[in-house]
C-alpha positions in Angstrom: 6.7 -4.0 41.7 9.2 -4.0 38.9 8.7 -6.0 35.7 10.9 -7.0 32.8 9.2 -7.1 29.4 10.9 -8.4 26.3 9.0 -8.2 23.0 10.6 -10.2 20.2 9.9 -9.0 16.7 8.2 -11.1 14.1 10.5 -11.6 11.1 9.7 -9.2 8.3 7.9 -6.7 10.5 10.5 -3.9 10.3 8.4 -1.8 8.0 5.4 -2.0 10.3 7.6 -1.2 13.3 8.9 1.9 11.5 5.3 3.0 10.7 4.3 2.7 14.3 7.4 4.4 15.9 5.5 7.6 17.0 2.5 5.5 18.3 5.0 3.3 20.3 6.8 6.4 21.7 3.6 8.1 22.6 2.4 5.0 24.4 5.7 4.8 26.3 5.4 8.6 27.1 2.4 7.7 29.2 4.7 5.5 31.4 7.6 7.9 31.6 7.6 8.0 35.4 7.4 4.2 35.7 10.1 3.2 33.2 13.4 2.0 34.6 14.9 1.1 31.2 13.8 0.7 27.6 15.3 0.2 24.1 15.4 -2.0 21.1 17.5 -5.1 20.6 19.2 -5.1 17.2 20.7 -7.3 14.4 23.6 -5.0 13.6 24.5 -6.9 10.5 21.1 -6.3 9.0 20.6 -2.9 10.7 17.1 -3.9 12.0 15.4 -4.1 15.3 14.8 -7.6 16.6 12.9 -6.8 19.8 12.1 -4.3 22.5 13.1 -4.3 26.2 11.0 -2.4 28.8 11.6 -2.5 32.5 8.8 -0.8 34.3 7.5 -0.3 37.9 3.8 -1.1 38.0 1.4 -2.0 40.8 0.9 -5.7 40.0 1.3 -8.5 37.4 -2.1 -7.8 35.7 -1.1 -4.2 35.1 2.3 -5.3 33.7 0.6 -7.7 31.3 -1.8 -4.9 30.2 1.3 -2.6 29.7 3.0 -5.3 27.5 -0.1 -6.4 25.5 -1.7 -3.0 24.9 1.5 -1.7 23.4 0.8 -0.5 19.8 3.5 -2.7 18.1 2.1 -5.8 19.9 -1.5 -4.8 18.9 -0.5 -4.4 15.2 1.5 -7.7 15.0 5.1 -6.5 15.1 6.0 -8.9 17.9 6.0 -12.7 17.6 6.1 -13.2 21.4 6.3 -11.4 24.7 8.0 -12.3 28.0 6.7 -10.5 31.1 8.5 -11.4 34.4 8.7 -9.8 37.8 12.2 -8.3 38.2 14.1 -6.7 41.0 16.1 -3.6 40.4 19.3 -4.6 42.2 21.1 -1.4 41.1 18.3 0.8 42.4 18.5 3.3 39.5 17.1 3.9 36.0 19.1 3.6 32.8 19.1 7.4 32.6 21.1 7.5 35.8 23.8 5.2 34.4 27.1 7.1 34.7 28.3 5.9 31.3 25.6 7.9 29.5 23.4 7.0 26.5 25.9 6.5 23.8 29.3 5.0 23.1 30.6 1.5 23.3 28.8 -1.8 22.8 25.6 -2.3 24.8 23.9 -5.6 25.3 20.9 -7.4 26.8 22.0 -10.6 28.5 19.1 -12.8 29.4 19.8 -15.9 31.5 16.9 -18.3 31.8 17.0 -20.8 34.6 15.0 -22.6 37.4 15.8 -24.0 40.8 18.5 -22.6 43.0 18.9 -18.9 42.4 22.1 -17.6 40.9 23.7 -14.2 40.3 21.4 -12.4 42.7 24.0 -9.7 43.2 26.0 -8.1 40.5 29.6 -9.2 39.9 32.3 -6.9 41.3 34.2 -4.6 39.0 31.4 -4.3 36.5 31.2 -0.5 36.0 29.3 -1.1 32.7 26.1 -2.4 34.4 23.1 -0.3 33.2 20.3 -2.5 34.7 20.7 -5.8 36.6 18.2 -8.0 38.4 16.6 -11.4 38.8 13.6 -12.6 36.8 11.0 -13.9 39.2 7.6 -15.6 39.2 4.5 -13.4 39.5 4.5 -13.8 43.3 8.2 -12.9 43.5 9.0 -16.3 45.2 10.6 -18.4 42.4 13.8 -17.4 40.6 13.4 -17.8 36.8 16.7 -16.2 35.6 18.5 -12.9 35.4 18.2 -10.0 33.0 21.1 -7.5 32.5 21.6 -4.4 30.4 25.3 -3.5 30.1 28.2 -1.9 28.3 30.8 -4.4 27.4 33.7 -4.8 25.0 32.0 -7.6 23.1 29.2 -10.2 23.3 31.4 -12.8 25.0 32.4 -10.3 27.7 28.7 -9.5 28.1 27.8 -13.2 28.4 30.5 -13.7 31.1 28.6 -11.4 33.5 26.4 -14.5 34.3 27.4 -17.8 35.8 27.1 -20.0 32.7 26.4 -23.4 34.3 23.4 -22.0 36.3 21.2 -21.3 33.3 19.3 -23.5 30.8 20.1 -20.8 28.2 21.9 -17.5 28.0 21.0 -15.1 25.2 23.0 -12.0 24.3 21.4 -9.3 22.1 22.8 -6.0 20.9 20.8 -3.3 22.6 20.6 0.5 22.6 19.0 3.1 24.9 15.5 3.8 23.6 13.0 6.6 23.8 13.0 10.4 23.4 15.1 11.3 26.5 
C-alpha cells in the first residue's frame, strides 16, 4: 500500500530541523527500498523549509502512521501537523526514475483536498513534468479525498493548473525539491 505523508513545519523550527538533518536522513535510510518520493517544501523568499513530503510503500495504515510519527523531526517538535493518506502511484515509478532528473527548473507539490465524486484520477495529457501523481484515499482505499502531485512546471500557476480547480475544496501549491542522499 502506498501512502502520502506531508509534515508541515512549525514556525521558527528551522534551527532544530538543521540540527536533526542527519538523524532525519538516517531514519529515512531505513526506508530506502519503500520510498517512492521525498523532499522538503520551501519558502524560497526566506530560504527555509516549510515541510517534508514522503511517499512510501508500507504494508498497512498503522505502519504508515508509525513511519510518520516516529520520524525524528516529528518527535523533536519540528512539525506542527502531519497528514497521512493512502495514495495510489498512478505513474508506477519513483521520483528517482523521473526522466527530468533531480535538478533544474521549478518543482512543486500540488495538493488538492476534496471529497465526494473523484477527480483527476488519471494524469492530464502532455504533462512531461510529472514526477509523482496520484489520488489521496481513505485508509480503506475506498473514498477519494483529493490528489497529490509532484511536478516540474514553469511557475506555481502552471503547477496549480494540473488539477481541475472546481473539484477541490482547496488547492495548495508549495515549492518542493528532491530530498535525500541519492
